[in-house]
C-alpha positions in Angstrom: 77.9 -179.7 -67.4 77.8 -176.5 -66.8 75.5 -174.8 -69.3 73.1 -177.9 -67.4 73.7 -175.9 -64.1 73.1 -172.6 -64.7 69.8 -173.6 -66.6 68.9 -175.8 -63.5 69.9 -172.2 -60.9 68.5 -169.9 -62.9 65.0 -171.9 -63.7 64.6 -172.2 -60.2 61.8 -169.6 -58.2 63.3 -169.8 -55.1 65.8 -166.2 -55.4 67.8 -168.0 -51.6 67.9 -171.6 -54.1 69.4 -169.3 -56.6 71.5 -167.6 -54.7 73.7 -170.8 -52.4 74.4 -172.0 -55.6 75.8 -169.9 -57.1 78.0 -169.2 -53.8 79.3 -172.4 -53.5 80.1 -172.3 -57.8 81.5 -169.0 -56.9 83.3 -170.3 -53.7 85.0 -173.7 -55.8 86.1 -171.1 -58.4 87.9 -169.0 -55.9 89.6 -171.9 -54.6 90.8 -172.9 -58.0 91.7 -169.5 -58.2 94.3 -170.2 -55.4 95.8 -174.0 -56.8 96.2 -171.6 -59.0 98.6 -168.9 -57.4 100.3 -171.9 -54.9 101.2 -173.2 -58.6 102.4 -170.0 -59.8 105.4 -169.8 -57.6 107.7 -167.3 -56.5 106.5 -164.8 -58.8 106.2 -160.5 -57.3 102.8 -161.0 -55.7 101.7 -157.6 -57.5 102.4 -159.6 -60.6 99.6 -162.4 -59.8 97.3 -160.1 -58.5 97.0 -157.6 -61.6 96.6 -160.8 -63.9 94.1 -161.4 -61.8 92.3 -158.1 -61.7 93.0 -157.7 -65.9 91.7 -160.5 -67.1 87.9 -160.5 -65.0 88.3 -157.1 -66.1 88.1 -158.5 -69.8 85.4 -160.7 -69.0 83.8 -157.8 -66.8 83.6 -156.8 -70.1 83.3 -159.4 -72.5 80.0 -160.0 -70.4 78.4 -155.6 -70.5 79.1 -155.3 -74.5 76.8 -158.8 -74.8 74.2 -158.2 -73.1 74.1 -154.6 -74.0 74.7 -153.0 -70.4 75.8 -149.9 -68.4 79.4 -150.1 -68.3 79.3 -147.3 -66.0 76.4 -148.0 -63.8 73.3 -145.7 -62.7 74.9 -142.1 -61.4 72.7 -142.3 -59.0 74.5 -145.9 -57.8 78.7 -144.5 -58.7 79.7 -143.6 -55.2 78.0 -147.1 -54.6 80.3 -149.3 -57.0 83.1 -146.7 -56.1 83.5 -147.5 -52.5 82.7 -151.5 -53.1 86.2 -151.3 -55.9 87.8 -149.5 -53.0 86.9 -152.1 -50.3 86.9 -154.8 -52.3 90.8 -153.7 -53.4 91.8 -152.3 -49.9 90.7 -155.6 -48.5 93.0 -158.0 -51.7 96.2 -155.2 -50.6 95.6 -156.1 -46.9 95.1 -160.1 -46.8 98.4 -160.2 -49.6 100.3 -158.3 -47.6 99.2 -160.3 -43.9 100.0 -163.4 -45.2 103.5 -162.6 -46.5 104.1 -161.3 -43.4 103.0 -164.2 -40.7 101.7 -167.6 -40.6 99.1 -168.4 -43.5 97.1 -170.2 -41.3 96.9 -167.3 -39.3 96.1 -164.7 -42.0 93.2 -166.9 -43.2 91.7 -166.9 -41.0 91.4 -163.8 -39.8 90.7 -162.5 -43.2 87.3 -165.2 -42.6 85.8 -162.8 -40.2 84.1 -161.5 -43.1 80.8 -162.1 -42.8 80.2 -161.4 -39.4 81.3 -158.0 -41.0 79.6 -158.2 -43.5 76.0 -158.4 -41.2 77.4 -155.7 -39.6 77.1 -153.9 -42.5 73.8 -155.2 -43.3 72.5 -154.6 -40.4 74.0 -150.7 -40.5 73.3 -149.6 -44.0 70.3 -152.1 -44.9 68.4 -152.4 -42.1 68.6 -156.0 -42.8 67.6 -157.9 -39.8 68.4 -161.4 -38.2 67.1 -164.4 -36.7 69.0 -167.3 -34.4 69.6 -169.1 -36.6 71.6 -167.4 -38.7 73.8 -166.4 -35.5 73.8 -169.9 -35.0 75.1 -170.9 -38.5 78.0 -168.4 -38.3 79.5 -168.8 -35.0 79.3 -172.7 -35.3 80.7 -172.2 -39.1 83.8 -170.0 -37.8 84.6 -172.3 -35.3 84.4 -174.9 -37.5 87.3 -173.1 -40.2 89.4 -173.0 -36.9 89.2 -176.7 -36.7 90.9 -176.5 -40.5 92.8 -173.7 -40.3 94.5 -173.7 -36.8 96.3 -170.5 -35.9 98.9 -170.4 -33.4 99.2 -166.7 -33.2 102.6 -166.2 -33.3 102.0 -162.9 -35.2 103.0 -159.5 -35.0 100.8 -156.8 -34.2 100.9 -154.9 -38.2 100.2 -158.2 -40.2 97.3 -159.1 -37.3 95.8 -155.8 -37.6 96.0 -155.8 -41.4 93.9 -159.7 -41.4 91.3 -157.9 -39.4 91.4 -154.9 -41.7 90.9 -157.2 -45.2 88.1 -159.0 -43.4 86.2 -155.2 -42.0 86.8 -154.3 -45.9 85.7 -157.8 -47.3 82.1 -157.4 -45.9 82.1 -153.9 -46.5 82.3 -154.9 -49.6 80.0 -158.0 -50.4 77.0 -155.6 -48.5 77.5 -153.2 -50.9 77.3 -155.2 -53.7 73.7 -156.8 -51.7 72.5 -152.8 -51.8 73.9 -152.4 -56.1 72.1 -155.0 -56.8 68.7 -154.3 -54.8 68.6 -150.5 -57.1 69.3 -152.2 -60.0 73.2 -152.5 -60.7 74.2 -155.7 -63.3 76.7 -157.9 -62.0 78.7 -157.2 -65.4 78.2 -153.4 -63.9 79.5 -154.0 -60.6 82.8 -156.2 -61.0 84.2 -153.8 -64.0 84.4 -151.3 -61.6 85.8 -153.4 -58.8 88.2 -154.7 -61.7 88.9 -151.0 -63.3 89.7 -149.9 -59.8 91.9 -152.6 -58.7 94.3 -152.5 -62.2 94.3 -149.3 -61.9 96.0 -148.5 -58.7 97.8 -151.7 -59.0 99.5 -151.7 -62.6 102.0 -149.3 -61.4 104.0 -151.6 -59.0 103.7 -154.8 -60.4 105.3 -153.2 -63.7 108.1 -152.0 -61.9 108.8 -155.6 -59.5 107.3 -157.4 -63.5 109.2 -160.8 -63.6 109.1 -162.7 -67.1 106.7 -165.6 -65.9 107.5 -169.7 -67.6 105.7 -170.8 -70.3 103.6 -172.8 -67.9 103.1 -169.1 -65.2 101.5 -167.8 -67.7 99.1 -171.1 -67.7 98.8 -170.6 -64.3 98.3 -166.7 -64.0 96.3 -167.1 -66.9 93.6 -169.1 -64.7 94.3 -167.1 -62.4 92.5 -164.3 -63.9 89.8 -166.1 -65.2 88.4 -168.1 -62.3 89.1 -165.1 -59.9 86.5 -163.4 -63.0 84.5 -166.7 -63.1 84.0 -166.5 -59.0 83.7 -162.6 -58.7 80.9 -162.8 -61.2 78.5 -165.3 -59.8 79.3 -163.9 -56.3 78.4 -161.2 -57.0 74.8 -162.4 -58.9 74.7 -164.4 -55.7 74.1 -160.9 -53.7 71.3 -160.3 -56.0 68.8 -162.9 -54.6 69.3 -163.3 -51.6 69.7 -160.8 -48.8 73.8 -160.2 -47.7 72.9 -161.5 -44.1 71.4 -164.8 -45.4 73.8 -165.6 -47.8 76.7 -165.1 -45.3 78.0 -168.4 -44.1 78.3 -169.9 -47.4 81.2 -168.6 -48.0 82.8 -170.2 -45.5 82.2 -173.0 -48.5 85.5 -171.1 -50.3 87.7 -173.2 -47.3 85.8 -177.2 -47.6 86.7 -176.4 -51.4 90.4 -174.7 -50.5 91.1 -178.6 -48.3 89.8 -180.7 -50.3 92.2 -179.5 -53.5 95.0 -179.6 -51.1 94.1 -182.9 -50.6 93.9 -184.3 -54.2 96.6 -181.3 -56.0 98.8 -180.7 -53.3 99.1 -183.9 -52.0 98.2 -182.4 -48.7 96.7 -184.3 -46.1 93.6 -183.3 -43.7 94.2 -184.9 -39.8 90.8 -185.7 -37.9 91.3 -181.9 -36.6 90.2 -180.6 -40.6 87.4 -183.2 -41.2 85.7 -182.9 -38.3 85.9 -179.0 -38.9 85.0 -179.8 -42.6 82.0 -182.6 -41.9 81.0 -179.7 -39.5 80.3 -176.7 -41.9 78.3 -179.3 -44.2 76.5 -179.8 -41.2 76.0 -175.9 -41.1 75.2 -176.4 -44.7 72.5 -177.9 -44.6 70.8 -176.5 -41.4 70.2 -173.3 -43.0 69.2 -175.2 -46.3 66.8 -176.2 -44.6 65.7 -174.0 -41.5 65.2 -171.2 -44.3 63.4 -173.2 -46.7 60.9 -174.6 -44.8 
């Protein structure tokens, strides 16, 4: 089934269709990664981050070697590859610190501001123009995500600032991904840089706090890395076919998939507000798809 999905995606002539399907599958992969993180239990945070980056690095190396691509990219693009890696890692570190020191729903909501910053950075650096449908869609999807997350804002200053900072760094990284795709870099090379930079920087802390996992925790750690690698690769590929601002709203599918996984795997129950938020996000998805493909 997965092979058929990829065949259908890459046979499409419309790049926008490719982008939204790839982004949807990527969002599902990241939601499954979040499930693996929860199931891995009380292992140290940097240990989980290490496996996320290590397995993503291995996946990127295999893809690059198989396709005969460059590990280090074009010389003129390397500064952007490094910026993408540092921006992505900065976002991850800030986000993990944020949700470790404040209400989880508040931290998630702050991080989900990233599409706004994608649009800002895309406009500033990529000279992309927005239409009113994109602006309305982004705002409505964001407000709908609040119905699911239901932030309480009982927060202290530093974690909240870093939560907002994670959205800024993530938005910057996603805009750089689009820029690199336009300049001819492959998803494998982009993910390789991000994973390698993340691994090198986080490895010392992960070793210092390392706790030996149980057999089932090893399985969940592997799942964290595999789903993160798939999600990262497909997300990077999605930005290859469309403008960063066009596909930014579809990152909110992650919120929807996470809610559904919570129901089916963790026994969580969605209240009426969460159901309403999910319905609105689906509506925005359909609305933007139809408007873009007329």
